[in-house]
PyMOL Python script that loads the backbone (N, CA, C, O; Angstrom):
from pymol import cmd

cmd.read_pdbstr("""\
ATOM      1  N   MET A   1     -69.223 -10.339  72.721  1.00  0.00           N
ATOM      2  CA  MET A   1     -69.210 -11.644  73.268  1.00  0.00           C
ATOM      3  C   MET A   1     -69.196 -11.578  74.778  1.00  0.00           C
ATOM      4  O   MET A   1     -68.390 -10.868  75.379  1.00  0.00           O
ATOM      5  N   SER A   2     -70.112 -12.340  75.393  1.00  0.00           N
ATOM      6  CA  SER A   2     -70.263 -12.296  76.863  1.00  0.00           C
ATOM      7  C   SER A   2     -69.494 -13.414  77.508  1.00  0.00           C
ATOM      8  O   SER A   2     -69.289 -14.455  76.884  1.00  0.00           O
ATOM      9  N   HIS A   3     -69.055 -13.235  78.749  1.00  0.00           N
ATOM     10  CA  HIS A   3     -68.369 -14.165  79.515  1.00  0.00           C
ATOM     11  C   HIS A   3     -69.245 -14.773  80.578  1.00  0.00           C
ATOM     12  O   HIS A   3     -70.065 -14.082  81.185  1.00  0.00           O
ATOM     13  N   ALA A   4     -69.080 -16.076  80.814  1.00  0.00           N
ATOM     14  CA  ALA A   4     -69.926 -16.777  81.863  1.00  0.00           C
ATOM     15  C   ALA A   4     -69.391 -16.338  83.272  1.00  0.00           C
ATOM     16  O   ALA A   4     -68.181 -16.219  83.463  1.00  0.00           O
ATOM     17  N   PRO A   5     -70.227 -16.122  84.158  1.00  0.00           N
ATOM     18  CA  PRO A   5     -69.783 -15.839  85.543  1.00  0.00           C
ATOM     19  C   PRO A   5     -69.194 -17.095  86.209  1.00  0.00           C
ATOM     20  O   PRO A   5     -69.474 -18.229  85.823  1.00  0.00           O
ATOM     21  N   PRO A   6     -68.366 -16.831  87.227  1.00  0.00           N
ATOM     22  CA  PRO A   6     -67.807 -17.957  87.959  1.00  0.00           C
ATOM     23  C   PRO A   6     -68.863 -18.699  88.691  1.00  0.00           C
ATOM     24  O   PRO A   6     -69.840 -18.088  89.124  1.00  0.00           O
ATOM     25  N   PHE A   7     -68.734 -19.919  88.850  1.00  0.00           N
ATOM     26  CA  PHE A   7     -69.685 -20.784  89.533  1.00  0.00           C
ATOM     27  C   PHE A   7     -69.334 -21.054  91.032  1.00  0.00           C
ATOM     28  O   PHE A   7     -70.216 -21.237  91.872  1.00  0.00           O
ATOM     29  N   HIS A   8     -68.019 -21.069  91.319  1.00  0.00           N
ATOM     30  CA  HIS A   8     -67.523 -21.389  92.582  1.00  0.00           C
ATOM     31  C   HIS A   8     -66.398 -20.342  92.973  1.00  0.00           C
ATOM     32  O   HIS A   8     -65.697 -19.805  92.116  1.00  0.00           O
ATOM     33  N   CYS A   9     -66.280 -20.095  94.306  1.00  0.00           N
ATOM     34  CA  CYS A   9     -65.224 -19.209  94.832  1.00  0.00           C
ATOM     35  C   CYS A   9     -63.971 -20.045  94.601  1.00  0.00           C
ATOM     36  O   CYS A   9     -64.019 -21.256  94.817  1.00  0.00           O
ATOM     37  N   PRO A  10     -62.850 -19.461  94.174  1.00  0.00           N
ATOM     38  CA  PRO A  10     -61.629 -20.140  94.049  1.00  0.00           C
ATOM     39  C   PRO A  10     -60.827 -20.477  95.404  1.00  0.00           C
ATOM     40  O   PRO A  10     -59.881 -21.264  95.449  1.00  0.00           O
ATOM     41  N   TYR A  11     -61.311 -19.809  96.432  1.00  0.00           N
ATOM     42  CA  TYR A  11     -60.729 -20.033  97.783  1.00  0.00           C
ATOM     43  C   TYR A  11     -61.496 -21.092  98.646  1.00  0.00           C
ATOM     44  O   TYR A  11     -60.876 -21.975  99.239  1.00  0.00           O
ATOM     45  N   CYS A  12     -62.844 -20.984  98.702  1.00  0.00           N
ATOM     46  CA  CYS A  12     -63.564 -21.915  99.564  1.00  0.00           C
ATOM     47  C   CYS A  12     -64.580 -22.816  98.820  1.00  0.00           C
ATOM     48  O   CYS A  12     -65.284 -23.634  99.412  1.00  0.00           O
ATOM     49  N   SER A  13     -64.610 -22.616  97.516  1.00  0.00           N
ATOM     50  CA  SER A  13     -65.604 -23.382  96.661  1.00  0.00           C
ATOM     51  C   SER A  13     -67.127 -23.175  96.872  1.00  0.00           C
ATOM     52  O   SER A  13     -67.979 -23.868  96.314  1.00  0.00           O
ATOM     53  N   ASP A  14     -67.375 -22.217  97.679  1.00  0.00           N
ATOM     54  CA  ASP A  14     -68.828 -21.883  97.896  1.00  0.00           C
ATOM     55  C   ASP A  14     -69.393 -21.239  96.604  1.00  0.00           C
ATOM     56  O   ASP A  14     -68.630 -20.763  95.764  1.00  0.00           O
ATOM     57  N   GLU A  15     -70.681 -21.231  96.462  1.00  0.00           N
ATOM     58  CA  GLU A  15     -71.442 -20.771  95.192  1.00  0.00           C
ATOM     59  C   GLU A  15     -72.058 -19.372  95.515  1.00  0.00           C
ATOM     60  O   GLU A  15     -72.690 -18.869  94.586  1.00  0.00           O
ATOM     61  N   ASP A  16     -71.981 -18.676  96.651  1.00  0.00           N
ATOM     62  CA  ASP A  16     -72.692 -17.645  96.973  1.00  0.00           C
ATOM     63  C   ASP A  16     -71.683 -16.390  96.503  1.00  0.00           C
ATOM     64  O   ASP A  16     -70.998 -15.776  97.322  1.00  0.00           O
ATOM     65  N   LEU A  17     -71.688 -16.127  95.206  1.00  0.00           N
ATOM     66  CA  LEU A  17     -70.813 -15.113  94.630  1.00  0.00           C
ATOM     67  C   LEU A  17     -71.702 -13.875  94.141  1.00  0.00           C
ATOM     68  O   LEU A  17     -72.795 -14.081  93.614  1.00  0.00           O
ATOM     69  N   ARG A  18     -71.240 -12.687  94.315  1.00  0.00           N
ATOM     70  CA  ARG A  18     -71.814 -11.628  93.808  1.00  0.00           C
ATOM     71  C   ARG A  18     -70.848 -10.563  93.120  1.00  0.00           C
ATOM     72  O   ARG A  18     -69.692 -10.495  93.538  1.00  0.00           O
ATOM     73  N   PRO A  19     -71.220  -9.819  92.196  1.00  0.00           N
ATOM     74  CA  PRO A  19     -70.385  -8.858  91.548  1.00  0.00           C
ATOM     75  C   PRO A  19     -69.837  -7.984  92.581  1.00  0.00           C
ATOM     76  O   PRO A  19     -70.515  -7.727  93.576  1.00  0.00           O
ATOM     77  N   HIS A  20     -68.575  -7.472  92.413  1.00  0.00           N
ATOM     78  CA  HIS A  20     -67.993  -6.741  93.452  1.00  0.00           C
ATOM     79  C   HIS A  20     -67.253  -5.575  92.652  1.00  0.00           C
ATOM     80  O   HIS A  20     -66.563  -5.795  91.657  1.00  0.00           O
ATOM     81  N   GLY A  21     -67.468  -4.330  93.189  1.00  0.00           N
ATOM     82  CA  GLY A  21     -66.728  -3.148  92.535  1.00  0.00           C
ATOM     83  C   GLY A  21     -67.385  -2.748  91.380  1.00  0.00           C
ATOM     84  O   GLY A  21     -68.488  -3.243  91.148  1.00  0.00           O
ATOM     85  N   GLU A  22     -66.868  -1.881  90.557  1.00  0.00           N
ATOM     86  CA  GLU A  22     -67.344  -1.359  89.303  1.00  0.00           C
ATOM     87  C   GLU A  22     -66.728  -1.926  88.046  1.00  0.00           C
ATOM     88  O   GLU A  22     -67.168  -1.624  86.937  1.00  0.00           O
ATOM     89  N   LYS A  23     -65.757  -2.712  88.211  1.00  0.00           N
ATOM     90  CA  LYS A  23     -64.829  -3.091  87.062  1.00  0.00           C
ATOM     91  C   LYS A  23     -65.383  -4.585  86.651  1.00  0.00           C
ATOM     92  O   LYS A  23     -65.824  -5.375  87.486  1.00  0.00           O
ATOM     93  N   HIS A  24     -65.306  -4.824  85.409  1.00  0.00           N
ATOM     94  CA  HIS A  24     -65.728  -6.193  84.873  1.00  0.00           C
ATOM     95  C   HIS A  24     -64.789  -7.202  85.462  1.00  0.00           C
ATOM     96  O   HIS A  24     -63.583  -6.955  85.467  1.00  0.00           O
ATOM     97  N   GLY A  25     -65.232  -8.267  85.934  1.00  0.00           N
ATOM     98  CA  GLY A  25     -64.513  -9.436  86.362  1.00  0.00           C
ATOM     99  C   GLY A  25     -64.161  -9.476  87.888  1.00  0.00           C
ATOM    100  O   GLY A  25     -63.441 -10.358  88.356  1.00  0.00           O
ATOM    101  N   GLU A  26     -64.675  -8.535  88.586  1.00  0.00           N
ATOM    102  CA  GLU A  26     -64.518  -8.429  90.073  1.00  0.00           C
ATOM    103  C   GLU A  26     -65.725  -9.167  90.802  1.00  0.00           C
ATOM    104  O   GLU A  26     -66.890  -8.884  90.521  1.00  0.00           O
ATOM    105  N   TRP A  27     -65.410 -10.073  91.698  1.00  0.00           N
ATOM    106  CA  TRP A  27     -66.388 -10.793  92.454  1.00  0.00           C
ATOM    107  C   TRP A  27     -66.009 -10.860  93.882  1.00  0.00           C
ATOM    108  O   TRP A  27     -64.846 -10.746  94.270  1.00  0.00           O
ATOM    109  N   GLU A  28     -67.117 -11.065  94.714  1.00  0.00           N
ATOM    110  CA  GLU A  28     -66.970 -11.309  96.121  1.00  0.00           C
ATOM    111  C   GLU A  28     -67.754 -12.548  96.503  1.00  0.00           C
ATOM    112  O   GLU A  28     -68.821 -12.869  95.979  1.00  0.00           O
ATOM    113  N   CYS A  29     -67.111 -13.237  97.492  1.00  0.00           N
ATOM    114  CA  CYS A  29     -67.737 -14.438  97.985  1.00  0.00           C
ATOM    115  C   CYS A  29     -68.357 -14.145  99.354  1.00  0.00           C
ATOM    116  O   CYS A  29     -67.618 -13.789 100.272  1.00  0.00           O
ATOM    117  N   ARG A  30     -69.585 -14.266  99.525  1.00  0.00           N
ATOM    118  CA  ARG A  30     -70.311 -14.027 100.747  1.00  0.00           C
ATOM    119  C   ARG A  30     -69.901 -15.009 101.858  1.00  0.00           C
ATOM    120  O   ARG A  30     -69.941 -14.627 103.028  1.00  0.00           O
ATOM    121  N   ALA A  31     -69.499 -16.287 101.539  1.00  0.00           N
ATOM    122  CA  ALA A  31     -69.241 -17.237 102.510  1.00  0.00           C
ATOM    123  C   ALA A  31     -67.887 -16.981 103.144  1.00  0.00           C
ATOM    124  O   ALA A  31     -67.831 -17.044 104.372  1.00  0.00           O
ATOM    125  N   CYS A  32     -66.816 -16.708 102.473  1.00  0.00           N
ATOM    126  CA  CYS A  32     -65.476 -16.545 103.005  1.00  0.00           C
ATOM    127  C   CYS A  32     -65.070 -15.169 103.080  1.00  0.00           C
ATOM    128  O   CYS A  32     -64.011 -14.829 103.610  1.00  0.00           O
ATOM    129  N   ARG A  33     -65.962 -14.299 102.515  1.00  0.00           N
ATOM    130  CA  ARG A  33     -65.663 -12.740 102.562  1.00  0.00           C
ATOM    131  C   ARG A  33     -64.449 -12.359 101.818  1.00  0.00           C
ATOM    132  O   ARG A  33     -63.779 -11.400 102.199  1.00  0.00           O
ATOM    133  N   ARG A  34     -64.135 -13.028 100.817  1.00  0.00           N
ATOM    134  CA  ARG A  34     -62.938 -12.683  99.990  1.00  0.00           C
ATOM    135  C   ARG A  34     -63.433 -11.998  98.694  1.00  0.00           C
ATOM    136  O   ARG A  34     -64.516 -12.340  98.221  1.00  0.00           O
ATOM    137  N   ALA A  35     -62.707 -11.078  98.125  1.00  0.00           N
ATOM    138  CA  ALA A  35     -62.963 -10.441  96.864  1.00  0.00           C
ATOM    139  C   ALA A  35     -61.821 -10.898  95.902  1.00  0.00           C
ATOM    140  O   ALA A  35     -60.657 -10.988  96.292  1.00  0.00           O
ATOM    141  N   PHE A  36     -62.224 -11.193  94.582  1.00  0.00           N
ATOM    142  CA  PHE A  36     -61.113 -11.572  93.682  1.00  0.00           C
ATOM    143  C   PHE A  36     -61.540 -11.013  92.415  1.00  0.00           C
ATOM    144  O   PHE A  36     -62.647 -10.512  92.221  1.00  0.00           O
ATOM    145  N   LYS A  37     -60.523 -11.133  91.483  1.00  0.00           N
ATOM    146  CA  LYS A  37     -60.687 -10.646  90.044  1.00  0.00           C
ATOM    147  C   LYS A  37     -60.443 -11.845  89.054  1.00  0.00           C
ATOM    148  O   LYS A  37     -59.501 -12.608  89.265  1.00  0.00           O
ATOM    149  N   LEU A  38     -61.187 -12.001  88.095  1.00  0.00           N
ATOM    150  CA  LEU A  38     -61.014 -12.927  86.979  1.00  0.00           C
ATOM    151  C   LEU A  38     -60.631 -12.136  85.702  1.00  0.00           C
ATOM    152  O   LEU A  38     -61.288 -11.178  85.292  1.00  0.00           O
ATOM    153  N   SER A  39     -59.508 -12.620  85.108  1.00  0.00           N
ATOM    154  CA  SER A  39     -59.133 -11.889  83.793  1.00  0.00           C
ATOM    155  C   SER A  39     -58.599 -13.016  82.868  1.00  0.00           C
ATOM    156  O   SER A  39     -58.088 -14.061  83.271  1.00  0.00           O
ATOM    157  N   TYR A  40     -58.774 -12.688  81.673  1.00  0.00           N
ATOM    158  CA  TYR A  40     -58.262 -13.557  80.488  1.00  0.00           C
ATOM    159  C   TYR A  40     -56.737 -13.144  80.228  1.00  0.00           C
ATOM    160  O   TYR A  40     -56.392 -11.974  80.063  1.00  0.00           O
ATOM    161  N   ILE A  41     -55.958 -14.121  80.212  1.00  0.00           N
ATOM    162  CA  ILE A  41     -54.517 -13.945  79.842  1.00  0.00           C
ATOM    163  C   ILE A  41     -54.186 -13.987  78.481  1.00  0.00           C
ATOM    164  O   ILE A  41     -53.474 -13.114  77.985  1.00  0.00           O
ATOM    165  N   GLY A  42     -54.679 -15.010  77.772  1.00  0.00           N
ATOM    166  CA  GLY A  42     -54.401 -15.298  76.447  1.00  0.00           C
ATOM    167  C   GLY A  42     -54.380 -16.595  75.870  1.00  0.00           C
ATOM    168  O   GLY A  42     -54.699 -17.480  76.664  1.00  0.00           O
ATOM    169  N   MET A  43     -54.088 -16.981  74.678  1.00  0.00           N
ATOM    170  CA  MET A  43     -54.189 -18.255  74.125  1.00  0.00           C
ATOM    171  C   MET A  43     -52.833 -18.993  74.343  1.00  0.00           C
ATOM    172  O   MET A  43     -51.766 -18.382  74.289  1.00  0.00           O
ATOM    173  N   LEU A  44     -52.907 -20.208  74.567  1.00  0.00           N
ATOM    174  CA  LEU A  44     -51.765 -21.051  74.692  1.00  0.00           C
ATOM    175  C   LEU A  44     -51.193 -21.403  73.313  1.00  0.00           C
ATOM    176  O   LEU A  44     -51.944 -21.448  72.339  1.00  0.00           O
ATOM    177  N   ALA A  45     -49.889 -21.653  73.206  1.00  0.00           N
ATOM    178  CA  ALA A  45     -49.308 -22.188  72.007  1.00  0.00           C
ATOM    179  C   ALA A  45     -49.730 -23.546  71.737  1.00  0.00           C
ATOM    180  O   ALA A  45     -49.946 -24.298  72.687  1.00  0.00           O
ATOM    181  N   PRO A  46     -49.877 -23.960  70.483  1.00  0.00           N
ATOM    182  CA  PRO A  46     -50.176 -25.336  70.224  1.00  0.00           C
ATOM    183  C   PRO A  46     -49.125 -26.303  70.702  1.00  0.00           C
ATOM    184  O   PRO A  46     -47.916 -26.072  70.667  1.00  0.00           O
ATOM    185  N   ALA A  47     -49.679 -27.388  71.144  1.00  0.00           N
ATOM    186  CA  ALA A  47     -48.782 -28.412  71.734  1.00  0.00           C
ATOM    187  C   ALA A  47     -48.014 -29.094  70.483  1.00  0.00           C
ATOM    188  O   ALA A  47     -48.549 -29.386  69.413  1.00  0.00           O
ATOM    189  N   SER A  48     -46.756 -29.275  70.800  1.00  0.00           N
ATOM    190  CA  SER A  48     -46.002 -29.999  69.748  1.00  0.00           C
ATOM    191  C   SER A  48     -46.013 -31.459  69.995  1.00  0.00           C
ATOM    192  O   SER A  48     -45.995 -31.909  71.141  1.00  0.00           O
ATOM    193  N   ASN A  49     -46.043 -32.206  68.938  1.00  0.00           N
ATOM    194  CA  ASN A  49     -46.018 -33.669  68.990  1.00  0.00           C
ATOM    195  C   ASN A  49     -44.652 -34.167  68.951  1.00  0.00           C
ATOM    196  O   ASN A  49     -44.149 -34.347  67.842  1.00  0.00           O
ATOM    197  N   ALA A  50     -44.032 -34.397  69.916  1.00  0.00           N
ATOM    198  CA  ALA A  50     -42.506 -34.883  69.955  1.00  0.00           C
ATOM    199  C   ALA A  50     -42.454 -36.281  70.032  1.00  0.00           C
ATOM    200  O   ALA A  50     -41.367 -36.856  70.072  1.00  0.00           O
TER     201      ALA A  50
END
""", "prot")
cmd.dss("prot")
cmd.show_as("cartoon", "prot")
cmd.util.cbc("prot")
cmd.orient("prot")
């Protein structure tokens, strides 16, 4: 299963993103010069209907 790349920087919303580093999920924004990591946390519990 492959994961879609991010479309926007979470800090400045620019679209000029490139892979960063050697680990999966690491990205850099060329506009604001920040590096960030995306990771999957897990599934949420089903909502209860109260």
